[in-house]
Every structure is written in structure tokens, then in C-alpha cells.
C-alpha positions, 0 to 999 in steps of 0.5 A: 903412186906408180907401182914400180915406184912402190916396188922401188921403195920396198926393195931400197927404202927410197922415200922419193916417189911421184904420182901423175894424180898428184900432180894433176889433182895440185894443177886442178886446184891451181886453175880452179882457184884461178878461174873460181868455177870448178865447172869452167871449161878450161879444167876438162882437160885436168879432170880428163887426166885425173880419171886416166891417172886414177886406175893407173896408180896405187894408193895407201890407206889405213886399216884396223887390227883386223884389215878394214880400212878406216872410215870417216863417216858422212855425219854423226848419225849416218852409216855412210863413210869415205875412206882417206888414202895416199898417193905416195909414201910422203903423203901417208907418213903425213896423213897417217900421223893425223888420222892415228890421232884420232883413234885409239886402235894400232893402225898399220897401212895397205896398199889399195889398187883401183880395183880394191876401191871397186870391190868396196864399193861393190860390198858396201852399200854404205862406202860413198868414195875415198879422199885422196890425200886428206891433209893436203889436197883433200880431194873427193872421188865417189865411189865410182872414181868420179869427182 
């Protein structure tokens, strides 16, 4: 979500917002489906747009009562995890409702920047990356913002 859109949301409670990243992910998914290969050269321009858009937006995640992000472990026996992030208020509302059903604790929204995500990656060796809009687009990026 563009930081200006978030400011507008806070000020005027306007639910609409735009995310270039969300739009590029959708283009990527549609093209990959048609091309039937994520390695197709035609996708390179979209991948470039995703990489450029990611650092310029803010994201939302769920945190527990002590401020830790919700962690989705990769396997039952592993300490490695990913965190779910959302590109806008609508995605957050939809995804958080579904994720909250999996946890008994009360969860709240936290705003994250790509810098915040980089800090988590630096501080926690078990952090493997994040999943963007897990209940709609389900797009994975690793701890360095690559996919």
C-alpha cells in the first residue's frame, strides 16, 4: 500500500487503497498461468516491476499481544517460519479474519516497511521470508525480498 493511501485511510477512514505490488502480482499470476512456466522470458519485465514496487510500499501484518508477528512454520518440527503480510486494508481484513481463527490469542494489525522486514531477517535466523496476501494471491518472497 502506498504510504500516502495509508495516511488517507487513517485520517478519513477511506477503505479503498491501491497497491502497485498487488497489481503486478496479479499480472504475474495471470501471465504465468497462460505461459504455464514461471521461467518464461515474458515474465521478466513483471518480475522487475515487482522488485521495484516492493520497497516503495508499506504492509500490514498480524501481531500477538507482545508485538511479535504471527509466524507460520514451514513444517511441524521446524523452527523456520514465514510471516503473512497484506498489501492493503481490504486484503488485511479478509486475511486477518481467516488467520485469527487459527490462533487463540487476540491479534492486532501492525504496519511494516520493507526495512522492518529486513531487520527481522537480520535478527532472526529462522525467518525465511513472507507470504503476500496469503488468502488471495499467496505470493512468496524470501527474506531478501526475492522470489
